[in-house]
C-alpha positions as CSV (number, residue, x, y, z in Angstrom):
1,M,-19.7,11.3,8.6
2,D,-16.5,10.3,10.4
3,R,-14.0,13.2,10.4
4,V,-11.0,10.9,10.8
5,T,-9.1,11.3,7.6
6,Q,-5.7,9.9,8.5
7,L,-4.2,7.3,10.6
8,Q,-0.8,7.5,12.4
9,L,1.4,4.5,13.3
10,T,4.1,5.0,15.9
11,L,6.9,2.4,16.1
12,E,7.2,1.4,19.7
13,N,10.2,-0.9,19.4
14,N,12.8,-2.1,16.9
15,T,15.8,0.0,15.7
16,S,13.8,3.3,15.3
17,P,11.3,3.6,18.2
18,G,9.2,6.7,18.1
19,N,9.2,6.9,14.3
20,R,5.8,8.0,13.1
21,Y,4.1,7.1,9.8
22,V,0.9,8.8,8.5
23,V,-1.5,6.9,6.2
24,G,-3.9,9.0,4.3
25,P,-7.4,8.2,3.2
26,G,-6.1,6.3,0.1
27,G,-4.5,3.7,2.4
28,G,-1.1,2.3,2.2
29,V,1.1,-0.8,2.3
30,I,3.4,-1.6,5.2
31,G,6.6,-3.6,4.5
32,R,10.4,-3.4,4.2
33,D,10.6,-2.8,0.4
34,H,11.4,0.8,-0.2
35,E,9.9,0.7,-3.7
36,R,6.6,-1.0,-2.9
37,A,5.7,-0.1,0.6
38,D,4.3,3.3,1.7
39,V,5.3,2.6,5.4
40,V,8.8,1.1,5.4
41,I,9.8,-0.8,8.5
42,G,13.5,-1.8,8.9
43,D,12.8,-5.3,10.3
44,A,14.1,-8.5,8.7
45,L,11.0,-10.3,10.1
46,V,8.6,-8.0,8.2
47,S,7.9,-9.1,4.6
48,R,8.7,-6.8,1.7
49,V,5.0,-6.2,1.3
50,H,3.5,-7.4,4.6
51,A,0.1,-5.7,5.2
52,R,-2.2,-3.1,3.8
53,I,-4.2,-0.4,5.7
54,D,-7.4,1.0,4.1
55,R,-10.2,3.3,5.1
56,T,-13.4,1.4,4.5
57,P,-17.1,1.9,5.4
58,E,-16.4,-0.2,8.5
59,G,-13.5,2.0,9.5
60,W,-9.8,1.6,9.2
61,T,-8.8,-1.9,8.3
62,I,-5.6,-3.9,8.2
63,V,-5.2,-6.9,5.9
64,N,-2.3,-9.4,6.0
65,L,-0.9,-9.7,2.4
66,T,1.4,-12.6,3.2
67,D,1.0,-16.3,3.7
68,G,4.1,-16.9,5.7
69,N,4.2,-13.9,8.1
70,Q,1.5,-12.9,10.6
71,V,-0.2,-9.7,11.6
72,Y,-1.4,-9.3,15.2
73,V,-3.8,-6.7,16.5
74,N,-3.7,-6.4,20.3
75,G,-2.1,-9.8,20.5
76,T,-4.6,-11.7,18.3
77,E,-3.5,-13.0,14.9
78,V,-5.6,-11.6,12.1
79,R,-6.0,-11.9,8.4
80,R,-8.2,-8.8,8.3
81,S,-9.3,-6.6,11.1
82,V,-10.8,-3.2,11.8
83,I,-8.3,-1.2,13.8
84,H,-9.1,1.5,16.4
85,D,-7.4,4.3,18.1
86,G,-4.9,2.9,20.6
87,D,-4.6,-0.5,19.1
88,L,-1.2,-2.2,18.9
89,V,-0.4,-3.8,15.6
90,R,2.6,-6.2,15.4
91,L,4.3,-7.2,12.2
92,G,7.5,-9.3,12.5
93,G,9.3,-8.0,15.5
94,S,7.8,-4.5,15.2
95,D,5.0,-3.0,17.3
96,L,3.0,-0.1,15.9
97,R,0.6,2.0,18.0
98,V,-2.5,3.3,16.1
99,K,-3.7,6.8,16.4
100,L,-6.6,8.2,14.5
101,L,-6.1,11.8,13.3
102,K,-9.1,14.0,13.0
103,R,-9.4,17.2,10.9
């Protein structure tokens, strides 16, 4: 079984480059709403509830929760995608680098 139990997202641009966010095995929501998002991104182009990351049998996945805003993985627009170590996820004007954390 895969020993990767957490996923780290590092903000590479925006107002807080270098900020790191850890998503546990229960997954989490990314957005700008402090009450509904687990990973809060201060970017007006990010929806209040923009995307969800979950650990699935396929691996870590990201799902776009909006109709009006996009999610990109390595430059390709996706509605749902498996994400891997080193991938670049873009929401609004924010780039987040994926790092898989092993125990």
